gemmi code that builds the backbone of each chain (N, CA, C; Angstrom):
import gemmi

chains = {
    "A": [
        ("UNK", (123.156, 87.797, 180.873), (122.383, 87.232, 181.625), (122.067, 85.591, 181.386)),
        ("UNK", (123.440, 84.697, 182.478), (123.145, 83.462, 182.461), (122.243, 82.935, 182.876)),
        ("UNK", (121.421, 82.226, 182.104), (120.105, 81.482, 183.323), (120.869, 79.931, 183.383)),
        ("UNK", (120.489, 79.863, 184.335), (121.179, 78.404, 184.744), (120.194, 76.977, 184.884)),
        ("UNK", (118.730, 77.176, 184.890), (118.074, 76.331, 184.898), (116.308, 77.173, 184.770)),
        ("UNK", (115.355, 76.711, 184.114), (114.252, 77.103, 183.955), (113.304, 75.895, 183.695)),
        ("UNK", (111.946, 76.841, 184.252), (110.910, 75.906, 183.992), (109.790, 77.017, 183.737)),
        ("UNK", (108.774, 76.630, 182.655), (107.328, 77.134, 182.782), (106.465, 76.459, 182.813)),
        ("UNK", (105.546, 77.119, 183.753), (103.902, 76.438, 184.501), (102.851, 77.108, 182.997)),
        ("UNK", (101.815, 76.358, 182.984), (100.506, 77.189, 181.991), (99.748, 76.521, 182.401)),
        ("UNK", (98.754, 77.121, 183.303), (97.276, 76.514, 183.513), (96.380, 77.718, 183.199)),
        ("UNK", (94.873, 77.453, 183.420), (93.663, 78.159, 183.283), (93.334, 78.569, 183.974)),
        ("UNK", (92.697, 80.432, 184.136), (92.654, 81.025, 185.062), (91.683, 80.201, 186.455)),
        ("UNK", (92.062, 79.010, 187.102), (91.058, 78.342, 187.806), (91.711, 78.617, 188.716)),
        ("UNK", (90.801, 78.877, 190.157), (91.579, 79.163, 191.578), (91.909, 78.565, 192.458)),
        ("UNK", (91.793, 76.924, 192.065), (92.523, 75.926, 192.395), (93.840, 76.127, 192.440)),
        ("UNK", (94.048, 76.627, 190.927), (95.573, 76.725, 190.362), (96.597, 77.461, 191.633)),
        ("UNK", (95.848, 78.440, 192.362), (96.988, 79.019, 193.106), (97.825, 78.721, 193.577)),
        ("UNK", (97.087, 77.379, 195.130), (97.728, 76.145, 195.296), (99.005, 76.132, 194.910)),
        ("UNK", (98.542, 75.075, 193.612), (99.624, 74.165, 192.255), (100.515, 75.262, 192.359)),
        ("UNK", (100.296, 76.764, 191.420), (101.507, 77.674, 191.708), (102.390, 78.104, 192.763)),
        ("UNK", (102.170, 78.458, 193.504), (102.481, 78.493, 194.625), (103.883, 77.532, 195.045)),
        ("UNK", (103.410, 76.053, 195.360), (103.811, 74.726, 195.828), (104.922, 74.671, 194.872)),
        ("UNK", (104.517, 74.928, 193.395), (105.282, 74.529, 191.845), (106.641, 75.259, 192.435)),
        ("UNK", (106.859, 76.606, 193.099), (107.896, 77.693, 192.435), (108.625, 77.348, 193.971)),
        ("UNK", (107.905, 77.174, 195.248), (108.566, 76.361, 196.278), (109.622, 75.508, 196.152)),
        ("UNK", (109.025, 74.446, 195.181), (110.097, 72.904, 194.892), (110.641, 73.670, 193.896)),
        ("UNK", (110.604, 74.179, 192.758), (111.451, 74.580, 191.701), (112.776, 75.494, 192.532)),
        ("UNK", (112.536, 76.144, 193.294), (113.609, 76.845, 194.167), (114.186, 76.451, 195.584)),
        ("UNK", (113.844, 75.070, 195.233), (114.767, 74.188, 196.885), (115.697, 73.728, 196.194)),
        ("UNK", (116.687, 73.692, 194.925), (117.364, 73.608, 194.379), (118.545, 74.601, 194.471)),
        ("UNK", (117.873, 75.352, 195.241), (118.995, 76.838, 195.811), (119.453, 76.580, 197.387)),
        ("UNK", (118.578, 75.791, 197.285), (118.920, 75.159, 199.146), (118.456, 76.054, 200.039)),
        ("UNK", (117.461, 77.098, 200.231), (116.484, 78.739, 200.475), (116.275, 78.015, 201.956)),
        ("UNK", (116.291, 78.804, 202.887), (115.796, 78.949, 204.239), (113.955, 78.890, 203.746)),
        ("UNK", (113.483, 78.675, 205.121), (112.344, 78.561, 205.444), (111.659, 79.318, 205.284)),
        ("UNK", (111.939, 80.483, 205.514), (111.644, 81.792, 205.480), (111.696, 82.078, 203.720)),
        ("UNK", (113.388, 82.183, 203.340), (112.810, 82.444, 202.278), (112.019, 81.611, 201.250)),
        ("UNK", (111.307, 80.542, 201.201), (110.799, 79.800, 200.790), (108.985, 80.296, 200.978)),
        ("UNK", (108.725, 80.809, 202.046), (107.775, 81.361, 202.353), (107.584, 82.589, 201.329)),
        ("UNK", (108.349, 83.290, 201.464), (108.252, 84.313, 201.137), (107.745, 84.498, 199.502)),
        ("UNK", (108.369, 83.601, 198.275), (108.407, 83.156, 197.705), (107.088, 82.462, 197.426)),
        ("UNK", (106.490, 81.833, 197.894), (105.334, 81.532, 198.186), (104.505, 82.376, 197.798)),
        ("UNK", (104.797, 83.393, 198.936), (103.385, 84.579, 199.328), (103.369, 85.036, 197.858)),
        ("UNK", (104.556, 85.406, 197.531), (104.615, 86.231, 196.197), (104.300, 85.872, 195.074)),
        ("UNK", (104.340, 84.854, 194.806), (103.548, 83.889, 193.687), (102.490, 83.797, 193.990)),
        ("UNK", (101.786, 83.673, 195.036), (100.093, 83.557, 195.512), (99.442, 84.506, 194.859)),
        ("UNK", (100.146, 85.719, 195.812), (99.484, 87.507, 195.311), (99.755, 87.223, 193.756)),
        ("UNK", (100.853, 87.015, 192.803), (100.323, 87.643, 191.368), (99.756, 86.648, 190.754)),
        ("UNK", (99.408, 85.390, 190.868), (98.704, 84.156, 190.299), (97.544, 84.620, 190.482)),
        ("UNK", (97.417, 84.820, 191.928), (95.817, 85.577, 192.226), (95.401, 86.576, 191.072)),
        ("UNK", (96.102, 87.970, 191.234), (95.707, 89.018, 190.369), (95.491, 89.010, 189.049)),
        ("UNK", (96.272, 87.246, 188.384), (95.786, 87.305, 187.275), (94.193, 86.537, 187.248)),
        ("UNK", (94.463, 85.459, 187.863), (92.840, 84.692, 188.210), (92.047, 85.469, 188.354)),
        ("UNK", (92.129, 86.713, 189.168), (90.538, 87.410, 189.801), (90.369, 88.332, 189.094)),
        ("UNK", (91.458, 89.501, 188.494), (91.716, 90.509, 187.641), (91.932, 90.611, 186.177)),
        ("UNK", (92.622, 89.566, 185.571), (92.749, 89.569, 184.210), (91.817, 88.179, 183.450)),
        ("UNK", (91.168, 87.861, 184.137), (89.745, 86.936, 183.506), (88.762, 87.145, 184.529)),
        ("UNK", (87.902, 88.523, 184.609), (86.950, 88.960, 185.626), (85.873, 87.809, 184.831)),
        ("UNK", (85.631, 87.682, 183.781), (84.292, 86.599, 183.572), (84.688, 85.575, 182.721)),
        ("UNK", (85.826, 85.587, 182.608), (85.916, 84.096, 181.743), (87.121, 83.140, 182.230)),
        ("UNK", (87.599, 82.120, 181.269), (88.441, 81.580, 181.961), (89.576, 82.142, 181.344)),
        ("UNK", (91.059, 81.913, 181.201), (92.650, 82.627, 180.187), (93.198, 81.546, 180.847)),
        ("UNK", (94.296, 82.223, 180.122), (95.598, 81.124, 180.117), (96.274, 82.340, 181.108)),
        ("UNK", (97.581, 81.477, 182.047), (98.181, 82.160, 183.235), (99.901, 81.108, 183.071)),
        ("UNK", (100.416, 81.998, 182.312), (101.771, 81.165, 182.395), (102.788, 81.948, 183.715)),
        ("UNK", (103.209, 80.664, 184.489), (104.499, 81.103, 185.745), (106.223, 80.654, 184.726)),
        ("UNK", (106.852, 81.662, 184.736), (108.315, 81.246, 184.095), (108.881, 81.070, 185.810)),
        ("UNK", (109.727, 80.209, 185.781), (110.708, 80.358, 186.801), (111.895, 80.133, 186.340)),
        ("UNK", (113.136, 81.213, 186.940), (114.151, 80.818, 185.966), (115.028, 80.905, 187.533)),
        ("UNK", (116.475, 80.255, 187.476), (117.488, 80.701, 188.628), (118.583, 81.296, 187.367)),
        ("UNK", (118.953, 82.474, 187.844), (120.383, 82.867, 186.977), (121.202, 82.938, 187.756)),
        ("UNK", (121.945, 83.673, 187.018), (123.548, 83.922, 188.197), (123.609, 84.403, 189.489)),
        ("UNK", (124.580, 84.131, 190.537), (124.589, 84.788, 191.378), (123.129, 84.647, 192.659)),
        ("UNK", (122.629, 82.904, 192.569), (121.584, 82.623, 193.029), (120.216, 83.379, 193.415)),
        ("UNK", (120.085, 83.733, 191.497), (119.324, 85.163, 192.083), (117.992, 84.110, 191.081)),
        ("UNK", (116.904, 83.572, 191.869), (115.247, 83.609, 191.613), (114.138, 84.234, 190.740)),
        ("UNK", (114.400, 84.087, 189.476), (113.230, 84.781, 188.673), (112.070, 84.947, 188.360)),
        ("UNK", (111.092, 85.423, 188.259), (109.807, 84.855, 188.500), (109.105, 85.666, 187.647)),
        ("UNK", (108.236, 84.754, 186.670), (107.609, 85.996, 185.550), (106.086, 84.802, 185.541)),
        ("UNK", (105.131, 85.945, 185.751), (103.633, 85.694, 185.764), (102.914, 87.041, 184.283)),
        ("UNK", (102.464, 86.088, 183.669), (102.173, 86.207, 183.014), (100.318, 86.193, 182.872)),
        ("UNK", (99.977, 87.062, 182.146), (98.370, 86.641, 181.346), (97.877, 87.245, 180.198)),
        ("UNK", (97.010, 87.124, 179.513), (96.767, 87.547, 177.987), (95.426, 88.068, 178.069)),
        ("UNK", (94.848, 89.001, 179.730), (93.988, 89.143, 180.116), (93.125, 90.621, 179.528)),
        ("UNK", (92.763, 91.339, 180.532), (91.615, 92.873, 180.283), (93.589, 93.673, 180.405)),
        ("UNK", (94.414, 93.444, 181.217), (95.395, 94.689, 181.128), (95.047, 95.518, 182.510)),
        ("UNK", (95.715, 96.466, 182.853), (95.860, 97.518, 183.833), (95.864, 99.029, 183.393)),
        ("UNK", (94.875, 99.683, 183.278), (95.257, 101.066, 182.693), (96.691, 101.821, 183.609)),
        ("UNK", (96.227, 101.947, 184.692), (97.454, 102.652, 185.999), (98.098, 101.732, 186.461)),
        ("UNK", (98.887, 101.295, 186.121), (99.733, 100.123, 187.014), (100.419, 100.962, 188.172)),
        ("UNK", (100.867, 102.305, 188.286), (101.118, 102.970, 189.638), (99.634, 102.883, 190.977)),
        ("UNK", (98.370, 103.026, 190.242), (97.583, 103.133, 190.813), (97.097, 101.993, 191.646)),
        ("UNK", (97.287, 101.006, 190.652), (97.004, 99.502, 190.881), (98.284, 98.999, 191.833)),
        ("UNK", (99.361, 99.465, 192.291), (100.069, 99.322, 193.214), (100.316, 100.219, 194.392)),
        ("UNK", (99.205, 100.919, 194.189), (99.147, 101.795, 195.654), (98.726, 100.691, 196.936)),
        ("UNK", (98.716, 101.059, 198.227), (98.848, 99.909, 198.994), (96.771, 100.274, 199.393)),
        ("UNK", (96.195, 99.181, 199.306), (94.530, 99.398, 199.605), (93.856, 99.406, 198.324)),
        ("UNK", (94.664, 100.134, 197.033), (93.974, 99.824, 196.395), (93.251, 98.513, 195.695)),
        ("UNK", (92.149, 97.912, 195.652), (91.524, 97.130, 194.604), (90.329, 97.877, 193.649)),
        ("UNK", (90.484, 96.776, 192.842), (88.810, 96.592, 192.097), (87.899, 95.547, 192.430)),
        ("UNK", (88.655, 94.527, 192.651), (87.940, 93.484, 193.087), (86.967, 93.534, 194.658)),
        ("UNK", (86.345, 92.052, 194.994), (85.148, 92.192, 195.636), (85.654, 92.265, 197.376)),
        ("UNK", (84.798, 91.973, 198.575), (85.147, 92.176, 199.336), (86.210, 91.307, 200.015)),
        ("UNK", (86.335, 90.247, 199.146), (87.869, 89.150, 199.963), (88.762, 88.929, 199.235)),
        ("UNK", (89.136, 90.941, 198.550), (90.184, 91.239, 198.528), (90.998, 92.717, 199.350)),
        ("UNK", (91.984, 92.290, 199.338), (92.575, 93.316, 200.355), (93.183, 94.564, 199.669)),
        ("UNK", (93.585, 94.490, 198.711), (94.114, 95.322, 197.684), (95.547, 95.309, 198.639)),
        ("UNK", (96.377, 94.282, 198.846), (97.894, 94.309, 199.400), (98.377, 93.652, 198.845)),
        ("UNK", (97.995, 93.129, 197.294), (98.606, 92.128, 196.569), (100.019, 92.644, 196.404)),
        ("UNK", (100.646, 93.960, 195.400), (101.568, 94.012, 195.170), (102.178, 94.716, 196.071)),
        ("UNK", (102.059, 95.107, 197.422), (102.980, 95.850, 198.553), (103.189, 94.579, 198.858)),
        ("UNK", (102.976, 93.405, 199.300), (103.245, 91.933, 199.717), (104.535, 91.668, 198.782)),
        ("UNK", (104.194, 91.910, 197.298), (104.879, 91.372, 196.551), (106.091, 92.314, 196.327)),
        ("UNK", (105.980, 93.749, 196.682), (107.278, 94.916, 196.682), (107.910, 94.194, 197.645)),
        ("UNK", (107.225, 93.918, 199.070), (108.213, 93.822, 200.928), (108.712, 92.296, 200.699)),
        ("UNK", (108.316, 91.122, 199.871), (109.124, 90.269, 199.650), (110.157, 89.513, 198.882)),
        ("UNK", (110.056, 90.448, 197.475), (110.974, 90.101, 197.093), (111.947, 91.420, 196.784)),
        ("UNK", (113.287, 90.943, 196.080), (113.978, 92.532, 195.818), (113.642, 93.338, 195.189)),
        ("UNK", (113.160, 92.747, 193.835), (112.588, 93.338, 192.467), (110.953, 93.265, 192.153)),
        ("UNK", (110.683, 93.937, 191.401), (108.885, 93.777, 190.903), (109.170, 94.974, 189.943)),
        ("UNK", (108.716, 94.339, 188.720), (108.378, 95.379, 187.675), (106.877, 94.559, 186.746)),
        ("UNK", (106.119, 95.597, 186.508), (105.146, 95.460, 186.151), (104.233, 96.237, 185.009)),
        ("UNK", (104.557, 95.410, 183.765), (104.133, 95.876, 182.647), (102.936, 95.111, 182.234)),
        ("UNK", (102.307, 96.225, 181.789), (100.607, 95.817, 181.452), (99.801, 97.035, 180.173)),
        ("UNK", (99.633, 96.209, 179.421), (98.246, 97.145, 178.167), (96.933, 96.547, 178.555)),
        ("UNK", (96.327, 97.616, 178.623), (94.474, 97.395, 178.536), (94.300, 97.050, 177.334)),
        ("UNK", (93.687, 95.401, 177.453), (93.003, 94.494, 176.552), (94.379, 93.714, 176.070)),
        ("UNK", (95.413, 93.963, 176.026), (96.515, 92.514, 175.849), (97.366, 92.058, 177.106)),
        ("UNK", (96.806, 92.513, 178.038), (97.521, 91.873, 179.401), (98.522, 92.568, 180.005)),
        ("UNK", (99.406, 91.098, 181.243), (100.158, 92.024, 182.032), (101.281, 91.262, 182.614)),
        ("UNK", (102.614, 91.475, 182.626), (103.110, 90.460, 182.897), (103.910, 91.362, 184.549)),
        ("UNK", (103.934, 90.239, 185.356), (104.930, 90.839, 186.422), (106.388, 90.279, 186.397)),
        ("UNK", (106.977, 91.180, 186.556), (108.592, 90.395, 186.780), (108.761, 90.547, 188.163)),
        ("UNK", (109.195, 89.320, 188.480), (109.911, 89.721, 189.969), (111.463, 88.654, 190.585)),
        ("UNK", (112.000, 89.082, 191.150), (113.355, 88.380, 191.600), (114.077, 88.887, 193.311)),
        ("UNK", (114.456, 87.645, 193.294), (115.052, 87.364, 194.808), (115.799, 86.661, 194.879)),
        ("UNK", (117.441, 87.202, 195.380), (118.495, 86.493, 195.329), (118.369, 85.343, 196.645)),
        ("UNK", (118.216, 84.316, 196.633), (118.519, 83.623, 197.363), (119.816, 83.158, 198.592)),
        ("UNK", (120.160, 83.351, 199.824), (121.368, 83.595, 200.381), (122.317, 82.501, 200.077)),
        ("UNK", (122.989, 82.615, 200.428), (124.185, 81.347, 200.542), (124.805, 81.101, 202.171)),
        ("UNK", (124.165, 79.889, 202.528), (123.863, 79.534, 203.736), (125.513, 79.513, 204.588)),
        ("UNK", (125.925, 79.939, 205.290), (127.196, 79.393, 206.113), (127.464, 77.931, 206.141)),
        ("UNK", (128.900, 77.525, 205.566), (128.966, 76.101, 205.913), (128.628, 75.352, 204.630)),
        ("UNK", (128.038, 75.960, 203.410), (127.422, 75.158, 202.256), (128.408, 75.774, 201.039)),
    ],
    "B": [
        ("UNK", (88.399, 74.047, 203.277), (89.590, 74.863, 204.647), (88.410, 74.777, 205.751)),
        ("UNK", (88.576, 73.735, 206.823), (87.723, 74.253, 207.514), (87.810, 75.023, 209.257)),
        ("UNK", (86.875, 75.210, 209.339), (86.654, 76.589, 210.120), (86.195, 76.290, 211.607)),
        ("UNK", (86.396, 75.473, 212.581), (86.236, 75.006, 213.799), (85.871, 75.915, 214.806)),
        ("UNK", (84.522, 75.530, 215.624), (84.361, 77.270, 216.679), (83.624, 76.100, 217.409)),
        ("UNK", (83.559, 77.211, 218.501), (83.416, 76.182, 219.879), (83.034, 77.952, 220.355)),
        ("UNK", (81.584, 77.689, 221.329), (80.992, 78.632, 221.980), (81.005, 78.844, 222.842)),
        ("UNK", (81.263, 79.741, 224.114), (81.519, 79.213, 226.263), (80.757, 80.429, 226.116)),
        ("UNK", (79.569, 80.927, 226.713), (79.225, 82.292, 227.623), (79.619, 83.112, 226.840)),
        ("UNK", (79.011, 83.227, 225.786), (78.995, 84.596, 224.239), (80.520, 84.986, 224.061)),
        ("UNK", (81.308, 83.838, 224.263), (82.992, 83.842, 223.797), (82.948, 82.534, 222.878)),
        ("UNK", (83.475, 83.282, 221.834), (83.668, 82.395, 220.419), (84.487, 82.734, 220.158)),
        ("UNK", (85.005, 81.125, 219.998), (86.790, 80.622, 219.429), (86.702, 80.136, 217.978)),
        ("UNK", (87.268, 80.365, 217.084), (87.518, 79.977, 216.053), (88.807, 79.299, 215.691)),
        ("UNK", (88.492, 78.276, 215.050), (90.000, 77.815, 214.719), (90.769, 77.582, 213.184)),
        ("UNK", (91.137, 78.136, 212.456), (91.407, 78.334, 211.245), (92.577, 77.627, 210.590)),
        ("UNK", (91.989, 76.438, 210.239), (93.256, 75.503, 209.534), (93.616, 75.441, 208.395)),
        ("UNK", (94.941, 75.130, 207.668), (95.239, 74.807, 206.171), (95.480, 76.152, 205.455)),
        ("UNK", (95.497, 75.725, 204.637), (96.092, 76.975, 203.848), (94.663, 78.281, 203.468)),
        ("UNK", (95.447, 79.541, 204.057), (94.272, 81.023, 203.467), (94.839, 81.632, 202.224)),
        ("UNK", (93.906, 81.525, 200.952), (94.449, 82.177, 200.057), (92.996, 82.808, 198.795)),
        ("UNK", (92.899, 83.106, 198.235), (91.557, 83.575, 197.374), (90.554, 82.831, 196.879)),
        ("UNK", (91.271, 80.913, 197.015), (90.643, 80.363, 196.470), (89.802, 79.510, 197.664)),
        ("UNK", (90.227, 79.838, 198.810), (89.528, 79.502, 200.381), (88.615, 80.962, 200.956)),
        ("UNK", (89.094, 81.542, 200.711), (88.728, 82.785, 201.554), (87.271, 83.364, 201.963)),
        ("UNK", (86.766, 83.267, 200.512), (85.752, 83.408, 200.519), (84.531, 82.738, 201.322)),
        ("UNK", (84.985, 81.446, 201.458), (84.157, 80.615, 202.214), (84.417, 81.085, 204.086)),
        ("UNK", (85.727, 80.633, 204.021), (86.165, 80.891, 205.797), (85.324, 82.573, 206.189)),
        ("UNK", (85.135, 83.751, 205.392), (84.469, 84.559, 205.738), (82.997, 84.493, 205.825)),
        ("UNK", (82.951, 83.655, 205.004), (80.913, 83.287, 205.101), (80.708, 82.589, 206.441)),
        ("UNK", (81.525, 81.310, 206.466), (81.070, 80.673, 208.066), (81.676, 81.446, 208.910)),
        ("UNK", (82.849, 82.695, 208.949), (82.935, 83.600, 210.333), (81.777, 84.118, 210.734)),
        ("UNK", (81.180, 84.875, 209.026), (80.033, 85.687, 209.368), (78.725, 85.002, 210.160)),
        ("UNK", (78.665, 83.446, 209.412), (77.779, 82.971, 210.374), (77.318, 82.729, 211.719)),
        ("UNK", (78.749, 82.232, 212.127), (78.845, 82.015, 213.708), (79.083, 83.029, 214.518)),
        ("UNK", (79.360, 84.083, 213.494), (79.414, 85.331, 214.916), (77.648, 86.157, 214.899)),
        ("UNK", (77.038, 86.285, 213.877), (75.671, 86.404, 213.237), (74.632, 85.353, 214.817)),
        ("UNK", (74.816, 84.484, 214.476), (74.614, 83.257, 215.412), (74.826, 83.463, 216.689)),
        ("UNK", (76.223, 83.582, 217.050), (76.254, 83.513, 218.928), (76.656, 85.359, 219.279)),
        ("UNK", (76.470, 85.813, 217.956), (76.720, 87.269, 219.163), (77.811, 87.775, 219.882)),
        ("UNK", (78.989, 87.280, 219.654), (79.668, 86.875, 221.253), (80.524, 88.233, 221.156)),
        ("UNK", (80.638, 88.583, 222.630), (81.485, 89.847, 223.361), (82.241, 89.759, 222.916)),
        ("UNK", (83.176, 88.314, 222.826), (84.890, 88.405, 221.945), (84.831, 87.005, 221.016)),
        ("UNK", (85.706, 87.741, 220.257), (86.116, 86.575, 218.965), (87.370, 86.273, 219.386)),
        ("UNK", (87.734, 85.175, 219.165), (88.816, 84.629, 219.471), (89.258, 83.936, 218.433)),
        ("UNK", (90.492, 84.349, 217.128), (90.929, 83.932, 216.077), (92.057, 82.636, 216.119)),
        ("UNK", (91.905, 81.375, 216.481), (93.692, 80.787, 216.775), (93.553, 80.174, 216.202)),
        ("UNK", (94.876, 80.830, 214.867), (95.667, 80.930, 213.882), (96.525, 79.367, 213.910)),
        ("UNK", (96.430, 78.711, 214.776), (97.508, 77.766, 215.229), (97.451, 76.700, 214.169)),
        ("UNK", (96.351, 76.578, 213.012), (96.646, 75.544, 212.273), (96.619, 75.780, 210.336)),
        ("UNK", (97.207, 76.956, 210.526), (97.222, 78.181, 209.277), (98.658, 77.574, 208.510)),
        ("UNK", (98.679, 77.448, 207.690), (99.979, 76.590, 207.435), (100.507, 77.342, 206.410)),
        ("UNK", (99.268, 78.417, 205.701), (99.254, 79.886, 204.711), (98.622, 80.617, 204.835)),
        ("UNK", (98.996, 81.802, 204.646), (98.289, 82.420, 203.813), (98.711, 83.706, 203.581)),
        ("UNK", (97.982, 84.315, 202.329), (98.894, 85.414, 201.681), (97.674, 86.707, 201.910)),
        ("UNK", (97.855, 87.501, 201.156), (96.959, 89.164, 201.117), (95.337, 88.481, 201.642)),
        ("UNK", (94.865, 87.311, 201.060), (93.150, 87.457, 201.338), (93.573, 86.843, 202.700)),
        ("UNK", (93.876, 87.236, 203.737), (94.212, 86.557, 204.694), (93.882, 87.352, 205.603)),
        ("UNK", (94.365, 88.609, 205.119), (93.980, 90.139, 205.462), (93.005, 90.229, 205.400)),
        ("UNK", (92.184, 90.416, 204.259), (90.886, 90.739, 204.188), (89.877, 90.005, 205.163)),
        ("UNK", (90.181, 88.628, 205.045), (89.426, 87.886, 206.282), (89.648, 88.122, 207.744)),
        ("UNK", (90.767, 88.502, 208.636), (90.653, 89.527, 209.431), (89.977, 90.673, 209.412)),
        ("UNK", (90.206, 91.819, 208.254), (89.428, 92.725, 208.615), (88.375, 92.939, 208.705)),
        ("UNK", (87.672, 91.691, 208.031), (86.114, 91.551, 207.815), (85.688, 91.008, 209.014)),
        ("UNK", (86.365, 90.267, 209.676), (85.954, 89.628, 210.768), (86.246, 90.522, 211.972)),
        ("UNK", (87.006, 91.560, 212.495), (87.072, 92.350, 212.944), (85.695, 93.815, 212.959)),
        ("UNK", (85.497, 93.815, 211.549), (84.333, 94.934, 211.359), (83.221, 93.890, 211.843)),
        ("UNK", (82.565, 93.114, 211.467), (82.015, 92.186, 211.579), (81.703, 92.467, 213.541)),
        ("UNK", (82.884, 91.756, 214.208), (82.577, 92.178, 215.887), (82.002, 93.433, 215.921)),
        ("UNK", (83.137, 94.422, 215.452), (82.563, 95.738, 215.978), (81.031, 96.210, 215.128)),
        ("UNK", (80.340, 95.100, 214.722), (78.802, 95.419, 213.961), (78.394, 95.123, 215.322)),
        ("UNK", (78.377, 94.245, 216.050), (78.177, 93.794, 217.252), (78.444, 93.898, 218.576)),
        ("UNK", (78.763, 95.401, 218.376), (79.855, 95.592, 220.000), (80.090, 94.788, 220.410)),
        ("UNK", (81.127, 93.977, 220.217), (82.274, 93.131, 220.640), (83.471, 93.197, 220.058)),
        ("UNK", (84.599, 92.495, 220.489), (86.299, 93.017, 220.079), (86.256, 91.261, 219.785)),
        ("UNK", (87.751, 91.257, 218.815), (88.475, 90.446, 218.365), (89.682, 90.255, 218.977)),
        ("UNK", (90.300, 89.286, 219.268), (91.472, 88.926, 219.414), (92.125, 87.978, 218.368)),
        ("UNK", (93.293, 87.911, 218.136), (94.117, 86.938, 217.130), (94.906, 86.504, 217.925)),
        ("UNK", (94.909, 84.906, 218.266), (96.344, 84.016, 218.612), (96.677, 82.992, 218.265)),
        ("UNK", (98.007, 82.715, 218.313), (98.451, 81.761, 217.530), (99.308, 82.128, 216.258)),
        ("UNK", (99.605, 83.543, 215.964), (99.339, 83.122, 214.399), (101.406, 82.422, 213.921)),
        ("UNK", (101.206, 82.125, 212.789), (102.399, 81.396, 213.107), (103.156, 82.634, 211.441)),
        ("UNK", (104.177, 81.835, 211.811), (105.378, 83.202, 211.475), (105.387, 84.087, 210.103)),
        ("UNK", (104.850, 82.695, 208.814), (104.555, 82.874, 207.272), (103.535, 84.286, 207.634)),
        ("UNK", (101.861, 83.557, 208.042), (101.325, 84.564, 208.401), (101.525, 85.921, 208.568)),
        ("UNK", (101.949, 85.890, 209.912), (102.793, 86.915, 210.688), (103.365, 87.894, 210.316)),
        ("UNK", (103.694, 87.259, 209.371), (104.633, 88.457, 208.068), (103.973, 89.171, 207.377)),
        ("UNK", (103.458, 88.403, 206.584), (102.032, 88.801, 205.656), (101.327, 90.199, 206.314)),
        ("UNK", (100.688, 89.348, 207.361), (100.087, 90.803, 208.247), (100.546, 92.035, 208.477)),
        ("UNK", (102.303, 91.853, 208.815), (102.999, 92.831, 209.298), (103.142, 93.894, 208.324)),
        ("UNK", (103.371, 93.288, 206.787), (103.974, 94.232, 205.846), (102.550, 94.547, 205.765)),
        ("UNK", (100.803, 94.367, 205.704), (100.290, 95.597, 205.754), (99.734, 96.517, 206.700)),
        ("UNK", (100.504, 96.170, 207.582), (100.412, 97.025, 208.657), (99.178, 96.835, 209.477)),
        ("UNK", (98.594, 95.911, 209.668), (97.538, 94.999, 210.776), (97.843, 95.381, 211.789)),
        ("UNK", (98.334, 95.228, 212.414), (98.672, 94.922, 213.966), (98.159, 96.813, 214.367)),
        ("UNK", (97.936, 97.396, 213.735), (97.689, 98.530, 213.939), (96.148, 98.884, 214.143)),
        ("UNK", (95.447, 97.791, 213.480), (93.900, 97.563, 213.669), (93.381, 96.462, 214.438)),
        ("UNK", (94.394, 95.590, 214.270), (93.640, 94.292, 214.807), (94.572, 93.739, 215.933)),
        ("UNK", (93.968, 92.911, 217.240), (95.171, 93.046, 218.568), (95.643, 91.173, 217.847)),
        ("UNK", (97.147, 91.389, 218.004), (97.373, 89.923, 218.186), (98.302, 90.064, 219.738)),
        ("UNK", (97.561, 88.582, 220.108), (97.670, 88.141, 221.316), (99.347, 86.931, 220.812)),
    ],
}
model = gemmi.Model(1)
for chain_id, residues in chains.items():
    chain = gemmi.Chain(chain_id)
    for i, (resn, *xyz) in enumerate(residues, 1):
        res = gemmi.Residue()
        res.name, res.seqid = resn, gemmi.SeqId(i, " ")
        for name, pos in zip(("N", "CA", "C"), xyz):
            atom = gemmi.Atom()
            atom.name, atom.element = name, gemmi.Element(name[0])
            atom.pos, atom.b_iso = gemmi.Position(*pos), 0.0
            res.add_atom(atom)
        chain.add_residue(res)
    model.add_chain(chain)
structure = gemmi.Structure()
structure.add_model(model)
structure.setup_entities()
């Protein structure tokens, strides 16, 4: 797997960083010349993954969240969102639409959105050790470029 | 994140503008709750023309407002949904519950 370019962001789990993370991901993706819809899909998926880390991984404390953005061969943008928080005991249950352990302002649709907006989504988690969400999206080559 | 409300003969129109994410959702929900409780409208129109981004937090905001309107025996419609937010709502199947115009 050849990596063409990459950047890593790291920040504390403050909700103000949700907007920062998705905007930074969109800026990094810009070098692949994505369509507006592709940029929006990436922003939305990053927002969901980072929000999960902020809300669920560190319910009562501030913790570390990292977002690794990579451009791989064949115009594939890979995004790895990692936390070292409480972890998820049952990943399949967490990925079920409408399932949430959050409060009323959560919809339980985060993983569903990530799945439908990205080409691939992988979730690895261990209780007490944290969660890693890896997702990828191939950016189309636009005609005439 | 601003929510601007207009009231006319028990019609409440709420303009939601800016980026709607988890960081902003709670304040928007509370403001909508407060305005619905005050106005007891027959109909709530959520105008999303100024919404520049929404993630799944927007789904929770719409469902909450929809439920609240049910409690005061009113109805809700959503107008001027931008493409990005529309795609998120559609992925959640929200059009089966909420009226989009």
